[in-house]
mmCIF file of the C-alpha atoms, coordinates in Angstrom:
data_MODEL
# 
_entry.id   MODEL 
# 
loop_
_atom_site.group_PDB 
_atom_site.id 
_atom_site.type_symbol 
_atom_site.label_atom_id 
_atom_site.label_alt_id 
_atom_site.label_comp_id 
_atom_site.label_asym_id 
_atom_site.label_entity_id 
_atom_site.label_seq_id 
_atom_site.pdbx_PDB_ins_code 
_atom_site.Cartn_x 
_atom_site.Cartn_y 
_atom_site.Cartn_z 
_atom_site.occupancy 
_atom_site.B_iso_or_equiv 
_atom_site.pdbx_formal_charge 
_atom_site.auth_seq_id 
_atom_site.auth_comp_id 
_atom_site.auth_asym_id 
_atom_site.auth_atom_id 
_atom_site.pdbx_PDB_model_num 
ATOM 1   C CA . UNK A 1 1   ? -0.027  -0.029  0.020   1.00 0.00 ? 1   UNK A CA 1 
ATOM 2   C CA . UNK A 1 2   ? 1.504   3.325   -1.004  1.00 0.00 ? 2   UNK A CA 1 
ATOM 3   C CA . UNK A 1 3   ? 1.351   6.643   0.826   1.00 0.00 ? 3   UNK A CA 1 
ATOM 4   C CA . UNK A 1 4   ? -1.475  8.037   -1.351  1.00 0.00 ? 4   UNK A CA 1 
ATOM 5   C CA . UNK A 1 5   ? -3.621  4.961   -0.696  1.00 0.00 ? 5   UNK A CA 1 
ATOM 6   C CA . UNK A 1 6   ? -2.921  5.133   3.025   1.00 0.00 ? 6   UNK A CA 1 
ATOM 7   C CA . UNK A 1 7   ? -3.751  8.851   3.045   1.00 0.00 ? 7   UNK A CA 1 
ATOM 8   C CA . UNK A 1 8   ? -7.141  8.121   1.260   1.00 0.00 ? 8   UNK A CA 1 
ATOM 9   C CA . UNK A 1 9   ? -7.950  5.401   3.849   1.00 0.00 ? 9   UNK A CA 1 
ATOM 10  C CA . UNK A 1 10  ? -6.808  7.739   6.743   1.00 0.00 ? 10  UNK A CA 1 
ATOM 11  C CA . UNK A 1 11  ? -8.991  10.579  5.468   1.00 0.00 ? 11  UNK A CA 1 
ATOM 12  C CA . UNK A 1 12  ? -11.932 8.227   4.736   1.00 0.00 ? 12  UNK A CA 1 
ATOM 13  C CA . UNK A 1 13  ? -11.990 6.698   8.252   1.00 0.00 ? 13  UNK A CA 1 
ATOM 14  C CA . UNK A 1 14  ? -11.435 10.136  9.808   1.00 0.00 ? 14  UNK A CA 1 
ATOM 15  C CA . UNK A 1 15  ? -14.675 11.500  8.309   1.00 0.00 ? 15  UNK A CA 1 
ATOM 16  C CA . UNK A 1 16  ? -16.903 10.215  11.166  1.00 0.00 ? 16  UNK A CA 1 
ATOM 17  C CA . UNK A 1 17  ? -14.642 11.927  13.664  1.00 0.00 ? 17  UNK A CA 1 
ATOM 18  C CA . UNK A 1 18  ? -14.615 15.074  11.443  1.00 0.00 ? 18  UNK A CA 1 
ATOM 19  C CA . UNK A 1 19  ? -18.388 15.094  11.345  1.00 0.00 ? 19  UNK A CA 1 
ATOM 20  C CA . UNK A 1 20  ? -18.667 14.784  15.180  1.00 0.00 ? 20  UNK A CA 1 
ATOM 21  C CA . UNK A 1 21  ? -15.900 17.391  15.556  1.00 0.00 ? 21  UNK A CA 1 
ATOM 22  C CA . UNK A 1 22  ? -17.906 19.777  13.454  1.00 0.00 ? 22  UNK A CA 1 
ATOM 23  C CA . UNK A 1 23  ? -20.834 19.231  15.799  1.00 0.00 ? 23  UNK A CA 1 
ATOM 24  C CA . UNK A 1 24  ? -18.618 19.744  18.795  1.00 0.00 ? 24  UNK A CA 1 
ATOM 25  C CA . UNK A 1 25  ? -17.341 23.024  17.364  1.00 0.00 ? 25  UNK A CA 1 
ATOM 26  C CA . UNK A 1 26  ? -20.900 24.111  16.609  1.00 0.00 ? 26  UNK A CA 1 
ATOM 27  C CA . UNK A 1 27  ? -21.902 23.552  20.214  1.00 0.00 ? 27  UNK A CA 1 
ATOM 28  C CA . UNK A 1 28  ? -18.958 25.440  21.648  1.00 0.00 ? 28  UNK A CA 1 
ATOM 29  C CA . UNK A 1 29  ? -19.606 29.112  22.389  1.00 0.00 ? 29  UNK A CA 1 
ATOM 30  C CA . UNK A 1 30  ? -15.866 29.758  22.224  1.00 0.00 ? 30  UNK A CA 1 
ATOM 31  C CA . UNK A 1 31  ? -13.332 27.350  20.770  1.00 0.00 ? 31  UNK A CA 1 
ATOM 32  C CA . UNK A 1 32  ? -9.894  27.310  22.436  1.00 0.00 ? 32  UNK A CA 1 
ATOM 33  C CA . UNK A 1 33  ? -6.703  25.454  21.378  1.00 0.00 ? 33  UNK A CA 1 
ATOM 34  C CA . UNK A 1 34  ? -7.143  23.202  24.383  1.00 0.00 ? 34  UNK A CA 1 
ATOM 35  C CA . UNK A 1 35  ? -10.718 22.207  23.495  1.00 0.00 ? 35  UNK A CA 1 
ATOM 36  C CA . UNK A 1 36  ? -9.921  21.624  19.847  1.00 0.00 ? 36  UNK A CA 1 
ATOM 37  C CA . UNK A 1 37  ? -6.761  19.679  20.788  1.00 0.00 ? 37  UNK A CA 1 
ATOM 38  C CA . UNK A 1 38  ? -8.734  17.528  23.316  1.00 0.00 ? 38  UNK A CA 1 
ATOM 39  C CA . UNK A 1 39  ? -11.228 16.522  20.604  1.00 0.00 ? 39  UNK A CA 1 
ATOM 40  C CA . UNK A 1 40  ? -8.405  15.803  18.121  1.00 0.00 ? 40  UNK A CA 1 
ATOM 41  C CA . UNK A 1 41  ? -6.451  13.815  20.684  1.00 0.00 ? 41  UNK A CA 1 
ATOM 42  C CA . UNK A 1 42  ? -9.317  11.537  21.695  1.00 0.00 ? 42  UNK A CA 1 
ATOM 43  C CA . UNK A 1 43  ? -10.327 10.882  18.126  1.00 0.00 ? 43  UNK A CA 1 
ATOM 44  C CA . UNK A 1 44  ? -6.731  10.535  16.908  1.00 0.00 ? 44  UNK A CA 1 
ATOM 45  C CA . UNK A 1 45  ? -5.776  7.987   19.615  1.00 0.00 ? 45  UNK A CA 1 
ATOM 46  C CA . UNK A 1 46  ? -8.888  5.891   18.952  1.00 0.00 ? 46  UNK A CA 1 
ATOM 47  C CA . UNK A 1 47  ? -8.507  6.018   15.223  1.00 0.00 ? 47  UNK A CA 1 
ATOM 48  C CA . UNK A 1 48  ? -4.909  4.805   15.649  1.00 0.00 ? 48  UNK A CA 1 
ATOM 49  C CA . UNK A 1 49  ? -5.665  2.246   18.271  1.00 0.00 ? 49  UNK A CA 1 
ATOM 50  C CA . UNK A 1 50  ? -8.670  0.473   16.648  1.00 0.00 ? 50  UNK A CA 1 
ATOM 51  C CA . UNK A 1 51  ? -6.844  -0.554  13.468  1.00 0.00 ? 51  UNK A CA 1 
ATOM 52  C CA . UNK A 1 52  ? -3.902  -1.831  15.521  1.00 0.00 ? 52  UNK A CA 1 
ATOM 53  C CA . UNK A 1 53  ? -6.374  -4.059  17.424  1.00 0.00 ? 53  UNK A CA 1 
ATOM 54  C CA . UNK A 1 54  ? -8.010  -5.135  14.182  1.00 0.00 ? 54  UNK A CA 1 
ATOM 55  C CA . UNK A 1 55  ? -4.617  -5.906  12.682  1.00 0.00 ? 55  UNK A CA 1 
ATOM 56  C CA . UNK A 1 56  ? -3.621  -8.023  15.669  1.00 0.00 ? 56  UNK A CA 1 
ATOM 57  C CA . UNK A 1 57  ? -6.843  -9.945  15.318  1.00 0.00 ? 57  UNK A CA 1 
ATOM 58  C CA . UNK A 1 58  ? -6.507  -10.214 11.551  1.00 0.00 ? 58  UNK A CA 1 
ATOM 59  C CA . UNK A 1 59  ? -3.018  -11.642 11.509  1.00 0.00 ? 59  UNK A CA 1 
ATOM 60  C CA . UNK A 1 60  ? -4.275  -14.587 13.561  1.00 0.00 ? 60  UNK A CA 1 
ATOM 61  C CA . UNK A 1 61  ? -6.413  -15.633 10.475  1.00 0.00 ? 61  UNK A CA 1 
ATOM 62  C CA . UNK A 1 62  ? -4.373  -14.251 7.588   1.00 0.00 ? 62  UNK A CA 1 
ATOM 63  C CA . UNK A 1 63  ? -2.823  -17.574 6.516   1.00 0.00 ? 63  UNK A CA 1 
ATOM 64  C CA . UNK A 1 64  ? -6.174  -19.387 6.710   1.00 0.00 ? 64  UNK A CA 1 
ATOM 65  C CA . UNK A 1 65  ? -8.029  -17.007 4.407   1.00 0.00 ? 65  UNK A CA 1 
ATOM 66  C CA . UNK A 1 66  ? -5.216  -15.566 2.247   1.00 0.00 ? 66  UNK A CA 1 
ATOM 67  C CA . UNK A 1 67  ? -6.903  -16.871 -0.955  1.00 0.00 ? 67  UNK A CA 1 
ATOM 68  C CA . UNK A 1 68  ? -9.962  -14.622 -0.406  1.00 0.00 ? 68  UNK A CA 1 
ATOM 69  C CA . UNK A 1 69  ? -8.311  -11.707 1.509   1.00 0.00 ? 69  UNK A CA 1 
ATOM 70  C CA . UNK A 1 70  ? -9.019  -9.270  -1.387  1.00 0.00 ? 70  UNK A CA 1 
ATOM 71  C CA . UNK A 1 71  ? -12.698 -10.108 -1.239  1.00 0.00 ? 71  UNK A CA 1 
ATOM 72  C CA . UNK A 1 72  ? -12.722 -9.605  2.505   1.00 0.00 ? 72  UNK A CA 1 
ATOM 73  C CA . UNK A 1 73  ? -10.915 -6.228  2.115   1.00 0.00 ? 73  UNK A CA 1 
ATOM 74  C CA . UNK A 1 74  ? -13.396 -5.189  -0.587  1.00 0.00 ? 74  UNK A CA 1 
ATOM 75  C CA . UNK A 1 75  ? -16.426 -6.251  1.508   1.00 0.00 ? 75  UNK A CA 1 
ATOM 76  C CA . UNK A 1 76  ? -15.197 -4.634  4.732   1.00 0.00 ? 76  UNK A CA 1 
ATOM 77  C CA . UNK A 1 77  ? -14.302 -1.322  3.054   1.00 0.00 ? 77  UNK A CA 1 
ATOM 78  C CA . UNK A 1 78  ? -17.504 -1.286  1.036   1.00 0.00 ? 78  UNK A CA 1 
ATOM 79  C CA . UNK A 1 79  ? -19.667 -2.032  4.066   1.00 0.00 ? 79  UNK A CA 1 
ATOM 80  C CA . UNK A 1 80  ? -17.988 0.700   6.087   1.00 0.00 ? 80  UNK A CA 1 
ATOM 81  C CA . UNK A 1 81  ? -18.370 3.096   3.124   1.00 0.00 ? 81  UNK A CA 1 
ATOM 82  C CA . UNK A 1 82  ? -22.057 2.259   2.602   1.00 0.00 ? 82  UNK A CA 1 
ATOM 83  C CA . UNK A 1 83  ? -22.722 2.731   6.284   1.00 0.00 ? 83  UNK A CA 1 
ATOM 84  C CA . UNK A 1 84  ? -21.022 6.148   6.215   1.00 0.00 ? 84  UNK A CA 1 
ATOM 85  C CA . UNK A 1 85  ? -23.064 7.153   3.169   1.00 0.00 ? 85  UNK A CA 1 
ATOM 86  C CA . UNK A 1 86  ? -26.212 6.021   4.944   1.00 0.00 ? 86  UNK A CA 1 
ATOM 87  C CA . UNK A 1 87  ? -25.236 7.996   8.039   1.00 0.00 ? 87  UNK A CA 1 
ATOM 88  C CA . UNK A 1 88  ? -24.582 11.071  5.841   1.00 0.00 ? 88  UNK A CA 1 
ATOM 89  C CA . UNK A 1 89  ? -28.259 11.049  4.897   1.00 0.00 ? 89  UNK A CA 1 
ATOM 90  C CA . UNK A 1 90  ? -29.588 10.869  8.480   1.00 0.00 ? 90  UNK A CA 1 
ATOM 91  C CA . UNK A 1 91  ? -30.233 13.998  10.377  1.00 0.00 ? 91  UNK A CA 1 
ATOM 92  C CA . UNK A 1 92  ? -28.783 13.300  13.746  1.00 0.00 ? 92  UNK A CA 1 
ATOM 93  C CA . UNK A 1 93  ? -28.510 15.757  16.529  1.00 0.00 ? 93  UNK A CA 1 
ATOM 94  C CA . UNK A 1 94  ? -25.086 17.022  17.385  1.00 0.00 ? 94  UNK A CA 1 
ATOM 95  C CA . UNK A 1 95  ? -23.466 16.123  20.682  1.00 0.00 ? 95  UNK A CA 1 
ATOM 96  C CA . UNK A 1 96  ? -23.097 18.823  23.185  1.00 0.00 ? 96  UNK A CA 1 
ATOM 97  C CA . UNK A 1 97  ? -19.904 20.703  23.881  1.00 0.00 ? 97  UNK A CA 1 
ATOM 98  C CA . UNK A 1 98  ? -19.164 18.483  26.891  1.00 0.00 ? 98  UNK A CA 1 
ATOM 99  C CA . UNK A 1 99  ? -15.588 17.260  26.779  1.00 0.00 ? 99  UNK A CA 1 
ATOM 100 C CA . UNK A 1 100 ? -15.668 15.047  29.832  1.00 0.00 ? 100 UNK A CA 1 
ATOM 101 C CA . UNK A 1 101 ? -13.873 11.695  29.796  1.00 0.00 ? 101 UNK A CA 1 
ATOM 102 C CA . UNK A 1 102 ? -16.961 9.468   29.540  1.00 0.00 ? 102 UNK A CA 1 
ATOM 103 C CA . UNK A 1 103 ? -18.557 11.450  26.695  1.00 0.00 ? 103 UNK A CA 1 
ATOM 104 C CA . UNK A 1 104 ? -15.377 11.691  24.703  1.00 0.00 ? 104 UNK A CA 1 
ATOM 105 C CA . UNK A 1 105 ? -14.586 7.960   25.132  1.00 0.00 ? 105 UNK A CA 1 
ATOM 106 C CA . UNK A 1 106 ? -18.050 7.049   23.939  1.00 0.00 ? 106 UNK A CA 1 
ATOM 107 C CA . UNK A 1 107 ? -17.806 9.392   20.920  1.00 0.00 ? 107 UNK A CA 1 
ATOM 108 C CA . UNK A 1 108 ? -14.274 8.244   20.181  1.00 0.00 ? 108 UNK A CA 1 
ATOM 109 C CA . UNK A 1 109 ? -15.300 4.625   20.327  1.00 0.00 ? 109 UNK A CA 1 
ATOM 110 C CA . UNK A 1 110 ? -18.404 5.078   18.150  1.00 0.00 ? 110 UNK A CA 1 
ATOM 111 C CA . UNK A 1 111 ? -16.495 7.036   15.475  1.00 0.00 ? 111 UNK A CA 1 
ATOM 112 C CA . UNK A 1 112 ? -13.587 4.490   15.339  1.00 0.00 ? 112 UNK A CA 1 
ATOM 113 C CA . UNK A 1 113 ? -15.364 1.133   15.144  1.00 0.00 ? 113 UNK A CA 1 
ATOM 114 C CA . UNK A 1 114 ? -14.940 1.162   11.379  1.00 0.00 ? 114 UNK A CA 1 
ATOM 115 C CA . UNK A 1 115 ? -11.169 1.543   11.830  1.00 0.00 ? 115 UNK A CA 1 
ATOM 116 C CA . UNK A 1 116 ? -11.176 -1.886  13.527  1.00 0.00 ? 116 UNK A CA 1 
ATOM 117 C CA . UNK A 1 117 ? -12.211 -3.428  10.191  1.00 0.00 ? 117 UNK A CA 1 
ATOM 118 C CA . UNK A 1 118 ? -9.580  -1.348  8.437   1.00 0.00 ? 118 UNK A CA 1 
ATOM 119 C CA . UNK A 1 119 ? -6.960  -2.947  10.717  1.00 0.00 ? 119 UNK A CA 1 
ATOM 120 C CA . UNK A 1 120 ? -8.198  -6.447  9.780   1.00 0.00 ? 120 UNK A CA 1 
ATOM 121 C CA . UNK A 1 121 ? -7.886  -5.400  6.138   1.00 0.00 ? 121 UNK A CA 1 
ATOM 122 C CA . UNK A 1 122 ? -4.339  -4.219  6.795   1.00 0.00 ? 122 UNK A CA 1 
ATOM 123 C CA . UNK A 1 123 ? -3.473  -7.640  8.166   1.00 0.00 ? 123 UNK A CA 1 
ATOM 124 C CA . UNK A 1 124 ? -4.598  -9.330  5.015   1.00 0.00 ? 124 UNK A CA 1 
ATOM 125 C CA . UNK A 1 125 ? -2.631  -6.858  2.860   1.00 0.00 ? 125 UNK A CA 1 
ATOM 126 C CA . UNK A 1 126 ? 0.547   -7.214  4.868   1.00 0.00 ? 126 UNK A CA 1 
ATOM 127 C CA . UNK A 1 127 ? 0.634   -3.477  5.692   1.00 0.00 ? 127 UNK A CA 1 
ATOM 128 C CA . UNK A 1 128 ? 3.429   -2.265  7.989   1.00 0.00 ? 128 UNK A CA 1 
ATOM 129 C CA . UNK A 1 129 ? 1.099   -1.474  10.837  1.00 0.00 ? 129 UNK A CA 1 
ATOM 130 C CA . UNK A 1 130 ? 2.935   0.894   13.173  1.00 0.00 ? 130 UNK A CA 1 
ATOM 131 C CA . UNK A 1 131 ? 3.628   3.617   10.525  1.00 0.00 ? 131 UNK A CA 1 
ATOM 132 C CA . UNK A 1 132 ? 0.114   3.061   9.118   1.00 0.00 ? 132 UNK A CA 1 
ATOM 133 C CA . UNK A 1 133 ? -1.713  3.565   12.420  1.00 0.00 ? 133 UNK A CA 1 
ATOM 134 C CA . UNK A 1 134 ? 0.551   6.443   13.337  1.00 0.00 ? 134 UNK A CA 1 
ATOM 135 C CA . UNK A 1 135 ? -0.403  8.122   10.067  1.00 0.00 ? 135 UNK A CA 1 
ATOM 136 C CA . UNK A 1 136 ? -4.094  7.447   10.553  1.00 0.00 ? 136 UNK A CA 1 
ATOM 137 C CA . UNK A 1 137 ? -3.964  8.790   14.097  1.00 0.00 ? 137 UNK A CA 1 
ATOM 138 C CA . UNK A 1 138 ? -2.099  11.988  13.105  1.00 0.00 ? 138 UNK A CA 1 
ATOM 139 C CA . UNK A 1 139 ? -4.458  12.461  10.114  1.00 0.00 ? 139 UNK A CA 1 
ATOM 140 C CA . UNK A 1 140 ? -7.491  12.099  12.361  1.00 0.00 ? 140 UNK A CA 1 
ATOM 141 C CA . UNK A 1 141 ? -6.047  14.380  15.012  1.00 0.00 ? 141 UNK A CA 1 
ATOM 142 C CA . UNK A 1 142 ? -5.506  17.107  12.416  1.00 0.00 ? 142 UNK A CA 1 
ATOM 143 C CA . UNK A 1 143 ? -8.854  16.628  10.681  1.00 0.00 ? 143 UNK A CA 1 
ATOM 144 C CA . UNK A 1 144 ? -10.664 16.598  13.990  1.00 0.00 ? 144 UNK A CA 1 
ATOM 145 C CA . UNK A 1 145 ? -9.088  19.890  15.063  1.00 0.00 ? 145 UNK A CA 1 
ATOM 146 C CA . UNK A 1 146 ? -10.082 21.326  11.730  1.00 0.00 ? 146 UNK A CA 1 
ATOM 147 C CA . UNK A 1 147 ? -13.599 19.952  12.213  1.00 0.00 ? 147 UNK A CA 1 
ATOM 148 C CA . UNK A 1 148 ? -13.982 21.741  15.557  1.00 0.00 ? 148 UNK A CA 1 
ATOM 149 C CA . UNK A 1 149 ? -12.898 24.972  13.918  1.00 0.00 ? 149 UNK A CA 1 
ATOM 150 C CA . UNK A 1 150 ? -15.048 24.535  10.809  1.00 0.00 ? 150 UNK A CA 1 
ATOM 151 C CA . UNK A 1 151 ? -18.088 23.616  13.083  1.00 0.00 ? 151 UNK A CA 1 
ATOM 152 C CA . UNK A 1 152 ? -17.644 26.686  15.155  1.00 0.00 ? 152 UNK A CA 1 
ATOM 153 C CA . UNK A 1 153 ? -17.178 28.917  12.138  1.00 0.00 ? 153 UNK A CA 1 
ATOM 154 C CA . UNK A 1 154 ? -19.764 27.413  9.649   1.00 0.00 ? 154 UNK A CA 1 
ATOM 155 C CA . UNK A 1 155 ? -22.071 25.159  11.547  1.00 0.00 ? 155 UNK A CA 1 
ATOM 156 C CA . UNK A 1 156 ? -23.249 21.731  10.435  1.00 0.00 ? 156 UNK A CA 1 
ATOM 157 C CA . UNK A 1 157 ? -23.341 22.437  6.690   1.00 0.00 ? 157 UNK A CA 1 
ATOM 158 C CA . UNK A 1 158 ? -20.398 20.113  6.018   1.00 0.00 ? 158 UNK A CA 1 
ATOM 159 C CA . UNK A 1 159 ? -21.222 17.227  8.358   1.00 0.00 ? 159 UNK A CA 1 
ATOM 160 C CA . UNK A 1 160 ? -23.210 15.058  5.985   1.00 0.00 ? 160 UNK A CA 1 
ATOM 161 C CA . UNK A 1 161 ? -20.963 15.833  3.044   1.00 0.00 ? 161 UNK A CA 1 
ATOM 162 C CA . UNK A 1 162 ? -17.892 14.733  4.983   1.00 0.00 ? 162 UNK A CA 1 
ATOM 163 C CA . UNK A 1 163 ? -19.479 11.406  5.836   1.00 0.00 ? 163 UNK A CA 1 
ATOM 164 C CA . UNK A 1 164 ? -20.601 10.979  2.128   1.00 0.00 ? 164 UNK A CA 1 
ATOM 165 C CA . UNK A 1 165 ? -17.189 11.638  0.811   1.00 0.00 ? 165 UNK A CA 1 
ATOM 166 C CA . UNK A 1 166 ? -15.555 9.359   3.359   1.00 0.00 ? 166 UNK A CA 1 
ATOM 167 C CA . UNK A 1 167 ? -17.890 6.554   2.439   1.00 0.00 ? 167 UNK A CA 1 
ATOM 168 C CA . UNK A 1 168 ? -17.263 7.000   -1.313  1.00 0.00 ? 168 UNK A CA 1 
ATOM 169 C CA . UNK A 1 169 ? -13.490 7.019   -0.754  1.00 0.00 ? 169 UNK A CA 1 
ATOM 170 C CA . UNK A 1 170 ? -13.574 3.757   1.263   1.00 0.00 ? 170 UNK A CA 1 
ATOM 171 C CA . UNK A 1 171 ? -15.761 2.023   -1.323  1.00 0.00 ? 171 UNK A CA 1 
ATOM 172 C CA . UNK A 1 172 ? -13.339 3.143   -4.047  1.00 0.00 ? 172 UNK A CA 1 
ATOM 173 C CA . UNK A 1 173 ? -10.347 1.835   -2.158  1.00 0.00 ? 173 UNK A CA 1 
ATOM 174 C CA . UNK A 1 174 ? -11.997 -1.510  -1.572  1.00 0.00 ? 174 UNK A CA 1 
ATOM 175 C CA . UNK A 1 175 ? -12.898 -1.744  -5.299  1.00 0.00 ? 175 UNK A CA 1 
ATOM 176 C CA . UNK A 1 176 ? -9.335  -0.864  -6.227  1.00 0.00 ? 176 UNK A CA 1 
ATOM 177 C CA . UNK A 1 177 ? -7.921  -3.607  -3.925  1.00 0.00 ? 177 UNK A CA 1 
ATOM 178 C CA . UNK A 1 178 ? -10.304 -6.162  -5.381  1.00 0.00 ? 178 UNK A CA 1 
ATOM 179 C CA . UNK A 1 179 ? -9.567  -5.215  -9.007  1.00 0.00 ? 179 UNK A CA 1 
ATOM 180 C CA . UNK A 1 180 ? -5.852  -5.266  -8.416  1.00 0.00 ? 180 UNK A CA 1 
ATOM 181 C CA . UNK A 1 181 ? -5.965  -8.799  -6.862  1.00 0.00 ? 181 UNK A CA 1 
ATOM 182 C CA . UNK A 1 182 ? -8.164  -10.029 -9.710  1.00 0.00 ? 182 UNK A CA 1 
ATOM 183 C CA . UNK A 1 183 ? -5.617  -8.691  -12.202 1.00 0.00 ? 183 UNK A CA 1 
ATOM 184 C CA . UNK A 1 184 ? -8.063  -6.269  -13.774 1.00 0.00 ? 184 UNK A CA 1 
ATOM 185 C CA . UNK A 1 185 ? -5.967  -3.220  -12.915 1.00 0.00 ? 185 UNK A CA 1 
ATOM 186 C CA . UNK A 1 186 ? -2.324  -2.919  -12.216 1.00 0.00 ? 186 UNK A CA 1 
# 
């Protein structure tokens, strides 16, 4: 997996966190560096940690299912992408500006579940995991801070578009992996 592909996946899985960060920014009367950094840190750590867990689970089964790993990668990325597109069409209420530990853990966990499946996919694709999850975590950290700032400045206008784009990117990456393994594209 090259850097561009990893960046696309990192941005794709970061879109849920970006959407919630927009809502967080919207609900904050005044955004501070500390508040934006707190949101970014929670989301970044979870988006890095979940694929690592998924990878560790996936390598346990890599040899058993290596003949169909490209189909699994395609299905997982497509399911995550379709779910993100579906969520982009729902009109959910934004979370409050509360940054307490329990609220942020729940939000971080809910926005990073899809990253667990990405980690499983990474195991099947033999991705070097530490640089990959570090990159995903830093990307999510940065995007989440931007989301807080965008949300505070613009409101929720971009929330559903971010999830839609993230979903389309993940489906596209899954399709690319499948077509490469089937020898249709090089």
